[in-house]
C-alpha positions in Angstrom: -14.5 188.6 157.8 -16.5 190.2 155.0 -14.2 192.6 153.1 -15.8 195.7 151.7 -13.2 198.2 150.3 -14.5 201.7 150.0 -13.0 204.6 148.0 -13.9 207.9 146.5 -14.3 210.0 149.6 -12.8 213.5 149.9 -13.5 217.2 150.1 -15.6 219.1 147.7 -17.4 222.5 147.5 -21.1 222.7 147.7 -22.7 222.0 144.3 -19.9 219.6 143.4 -19.9 215.9 142.8 -18.2 212.8 144.2 -18.4 209.1 143.3 -18.0 206.5 146.0 -17.2 202.9 145.2 -17.3 199.8 147.3 -15.5 196.7 146.1 -17.2 193.4 147.2 -16.6 189.7 146.7 -17.1 188.6 143.0 -19.2 185.7 144.2 -22.0 188.0 145.5 -25.3 187.1 143.8 -27.1 189.7 141.8 -30.0 189.9 144.3 -28.0 190.4 147.4 -29.2 193.4 149.5 -26.6 196.2 149.7 -26.7 199.8 150.7 -24.8 203.0 151.5 -25.2 204.5 154.9 -23.8 207.6 156.4 -23.2 209.1 159.8 -22.8 212.8 160.3 -21.0 214.2 163.4 -23.2 213.9 166.5 -25.9 212.0 164.6 -27.0 208.4 164.1 -26.3 206.5 161.0 -28.9 206.7 158.3 -29.6 204.7 155.2 -28.8 206.8 152.1 -29.5 204.4 149.3 -30.3 200.7 148.9 -29.8 198.2 146.1 -31.7 194.9 146.2 -32.2 194.2 142.5 -31.8 196.4 139.4 -35.5 197.3 139.7 -35.5 197.9 143.4 -33.6 201.0 144.3 -34.5 203.2 147.2 -33.2 206.6 148.4 -33.5 208.7 151.5 -35.7 211.7 150.7 -32.8 214.1 151.5 -30.8 212.7 148.6 -33.4 211.7 146.1 -32.8 213.2 142.7 -29.1 214.0 143.6 -27.6 210.6 144.4 -27.7 207.4 142.3 -26.8 203.9 143.5 -25.6 201.3 141.0 -23.9 198.0 140.9 -21.2 197.3 138.4 -21.2 193.6 137.6 -17.9 193.8 135.7 -15.9 195.6 138.4 -17.8 194.0 141.3 -18.5 197.4 142.9 -21.4 199.1 144.5 -21.2 202.8 143.5 -22.8 205.9 144.7 -22.8 208.9 142.4 -23.4 212.1 144.5 -24.3 215.3 142.6 -25.3 218.7 143.8 -23.6 218.1 147.1 -24.7 220.2 150.1 -23.0 220.9 153.3 -25.4 218.7 155.2 -24.1 215.8 153.1 -20.9 215.9 155.1 -20.6 212.5 156.9 -18.7 209.3 157.0 -20.2 207.0 154.3 -20.4 203.3 154.8 -20.9 200.4 152.4 -23.1 197.7 153.9 -24.1 194.2 152.7 -26.3 191.4 153.9 -23.9 188.5 153.1 -20.4 187.7 152.2 -17.4 185.4 152.8 -16.3 184.9 156.4 -13.5 182.5 157.2 -13.7 181.0 153.8 -17.4 180.3 154.0 -20.3 182.2 152.5 -22.4 183.7 155.2 -26.0 185.0 154.8 -27.7 187.4 157.2 -31.3 188.6 157.3 -30.3 192.2 157.7 -27.4 194.5 157.0 -24.7 192.8 159.1 -21.5 193.6 157.3 -20.0 197.1 157.2 -17.0 198.7 155.5 -14.6 200.9 157.3 -16.2 204.1 156.0 -15.0 206.9 153.8 -15.2 210.6 154.7 -17.1 213.1 152.6 -16.7 216.7 153.5 -18.7 219.4 151.7 -17.9 223.1 152.3 
């Protein structure tokens, strides 16, 4: 089981900010593909931001310029800084990775296969 521990969710008024963090295994190589997804009520999950390498960051058009994804090598976290939040940003946010430790063995997947439990973000 790949453990991804998410934190930082909560309620905020429109225009406010939140910072989400996802703690991952310290062994995770620097080039491992990771991302933040979200799922709003009644909608399918969508990719919000992706981190492949320090020079390969991608964002959904709806959050570009407002959200910033980063990886903290010291804290072993994948972070998502969310500024200028809008009501349509309300969703459950998930940390996703392509590889991790399962049953004591490092496992590599070709796509996003491992998901966190999710953290709720509510913008009013």
